[in-house]
C-alpha positions in Angstrom: 123.7 148.2 75.8 124.3 151.8 75.0 121.9 154.5 73.5 123.2 157.3 71.8 120.4 159.5 70.6 120.7 161.6 67.5 117.7 163.6 67.4 114.0 163.4 66.4 113.5 159.1 66.4 117.3 158.2 65.7 119.5 156.3 67.8 122.7 154.3 67.7 122.7 151.4 69.7 126.0 149.6 70.6 126.8 146.4 73.2 129.7 144.1 72.7 131.6 145.8 70.1 128.5 146.0 67.5 126.7 149.0 66.6 123.4 149.7 64.9 121.5 152.8 64.0 117.4 153.2 63.9 115.5 155.7 61.6 118.3 157.5 60.4 117.3 161.5 59.8 120.3 163.6 60.1 121.9 165.5 57.0 118.5 167.8 56.9 117.9 167.7 60.6 118.8 170.8 62.0 119.1 169.3 65.7 120.7 166.1 64.5 123.9 165.5 66.6 126.1 164.2 63.6 126.3 163.8 59.9 125.6 160.5 58.3 129.3 160.1 57.3 130.2 160.0 60.7 128.0 157.1 61.6 130.0 153.7 61.4 127.7 150.7 62.2 127.1 147.1 61.5 123.1 147.5 60.5 120.5 150.2 59.7 117.1 149.6 61.3 114.4 151.1 60.0 110.5 151.4 61.2 108.7 152.6 58.2 109.4 154.3 55.1 108.9 158.0 56.0 111.4 160.5 54.9 112.2 161.8 58.5 112.9 158.0 59.2 114.8 156.8 56.0 116.5 159.8 55.1 120.0 158.9 55.3 119.5 155.1 55.5 121.2 154.2 51.8 123.9 156.6 52.3 125.1 154.9 55.6 124.4 151.4 54.6 126.4 151.7 51.2 129.2 153.3 53.0 129.5 150.9 55.6 128.4 147.9 53.4 125.9 146.8 55.9 122.5 145.4 55.9 119.4 147.5 56.3 116.8 145.6 58.4 113.0 146.4 58.0 109.6 145.5 56.8 109.3 143.4 53.5 108.1 146.3 51.3 111.1 148.4 52.7 113.6 146.0 52.5 112.8 145.2 48.8 112.9 148.7 47.7 116.4 149.1 48.9 117.4 145.7 47.6 116.4 147.2 44.4 118.9 150.0 44.5 121.8 147.4 45.2 121.7 147.3 48.7 122.1 144.4 51.3 118.5 143.9 52.9 116.7 141.7 55.2 112.7 141.7 55.1 110.6 140.7 58.3 107.1 141.2 58.9 105.0 142.0 61.7 105.7 139.5 64.7 108.6 138.0 62.9 112.3 138.1 64.5 115.6 137.2 63.2 119.0 136.9 65.0 122.2 138.3 63.1 125.5 138.1 64.6 124.9 141.9 66.1 121.8 141.1 68.0 118.3 139.9 67.5 115.3 141.9 65.7 111.5 141.6 66.2 109.0 144.1 64.4 106.0 144.8 66.6 102.9 146.3 65.6 102.6 150.2 65.0 99.6 152.1 63.9 100.9 154.9 61.7 101.1 155.3 57.8 104.2 154.0 55.6 105.6 155.6 52.5 108.8 155.8 50.6 108.9 159.7 48.8 110.2 159.4 45.3 110.8 162.1 42.7 108.2 164.5 41.5 106.4 163.9 45.2 105.3 160.5 44.4 105.0 157.7 47.1 105.8 154.2 46.9 103.9 152.0 49.3 106.0 151.4 52.2 104.0 148.1 53.8 103.3 148.4 57.4 104.8 150.7 59.9 106.5 148.8 62.8 107.8 148.9 66.2 111.2 147.4 66.6 112.4 145.2 69.5 116.1 145.1 69.6 117.8 143.0 71.8 122.0 143.1 72.4 123.6 140.9 74.7 120.5 140.3 76.7 119.4 143.8 76.8 116.2 145.0 74.7 115.2 148.3 73.6 111.6 148.8 72.4 111.4 151.5 69.7 107.7 152.2 69.0 108.2 154.0 66.0 105.5 156.3 64.8 102.5 155.3 66.5 99.2 155.9 68.2 98.5 154.6 71.4 97.0 151.1 71.0 95.8 148.6 73.3 98.0 145.8 72.3 100.9 147.4 73.8 100.2 145.9 77.2 100.8 142.5 75.4 104.1 143.6 74.2 104.9 144.8 77.9 103.6 141.1 79.1 105.4 139.1 76.3 108.8 140.7 76.8 111.0 142.1 79.3 111.9 145.5 77.9 114.8 147.4 79.5 114.2 150.6 77.7 111.2 152.1 75.5 111.6 154.9 73.2 108.3 156.3 72.8 107.1 159.3 70.4 105.3 162.2 72.5 105.3 164.9 69.6 101.4 164.6 69.0 100.0 165.5 65.4 101.5 162.6 63.8 102.0 160.4 66.3 100.7 159.9 69.9 100.9 162.8 72.4 102.5 163.1 75.9 99.5 162.0 77.7 98.8 158.8 75.6 102.5 158.1 76.0 102.5 158.1 79.7 99.7 155.4 79.5 101.7 153.2 76.9 104.8 153.5 79.5 102.6 152.3 82.5 101.2 149.3 79.9 104.9 148.3 78.5 106.4 148.0 82.0 110.0 148.8 81.0 112.8 149.7 83.3 113.4 153.3 81.8 111.7 155.5 78.9 113.4 158.0 76.7 110.8 160.5 74.3 111.3 160.7 70.9 109.6 162.5 67.8 109.0 165.5 69.3 110.5 169.1 68.9 112.0 168.7 65.6 109.2 170.9 63.7 107.1 173.4 65.2 103.8 171.0 65.0 105.3 168.6 67.3 107.3 170.9 69.9 106.9 169.5 73.2 108.1 169.6 76.6 110.4 166.3 77.3 111.4 166.9 80.7 107.5 167.7 81.9 107.1 164.0 80.3 109.6 162.6 82.4 108.4 164.5 85.4 104.7 163.4 84.6 106.3 159.5 84.6 107.9 160.1 87.7 104.7 161.1 89.1 103.4 157.6 88.2 106.4 155.9 89.8 108.3 155.4 86.4 111.5 156.0 85.0 112.6 158.3 82.2 115.5 160.0 80.6 114.8 163.0 78.2 117.8 162.6 76.2 119.0 165.4 74.3 120.6 165.1 71.0 124.2 163.7 71.5 123.5 162.5 74.9 123.6 158.8 75.7 122.5 156.4 78.5 123.4 152.9 79.3 121.0 150.1 80.5 
């Protein structure tokens, strides 16, 4: 499994000739590694409905004629604008021809921003367990630290975990380091940091904090990849 970090919380994950993108926020992200028209994938996976996670989902899904996978309410919204979707709910999983998606708890909020500053309820926020060819990525989405991360680590063999460290809107570096201890993944990637002034963090320092705990992390810059 190859993970390419595109910035903020967005990844392209590829294995066995298949590719998916998670939480595409590219066109209006000054740190993004690519533009949405450059993304060629078999599916779009969404953790929740906030703009900095779904901004380019419709454009990418429409151009690639591919499915959007997410919580039921978000899937229903995108189905309403004529896209292919598959809705799940927390704890549920489904196997596609490119891999298996299972949604986990995440503690945050979720809403799709409409014209005029209005919001449409986006259902429950989620984390994503994505398994492709026997390798599993846990993308925590936007979340605070919560005790059931221990259970997620106990129930699943996680090869890589992408954890938010930005603070303000999610857990910060200290809490994310605790989450890493609980999840027992082989490697950790910090996300949801440094895109905007309120969430600027030192990702390299966070990785060093993990090393002091005997854990392995990789602070990817937008456009960089790691294979697991």
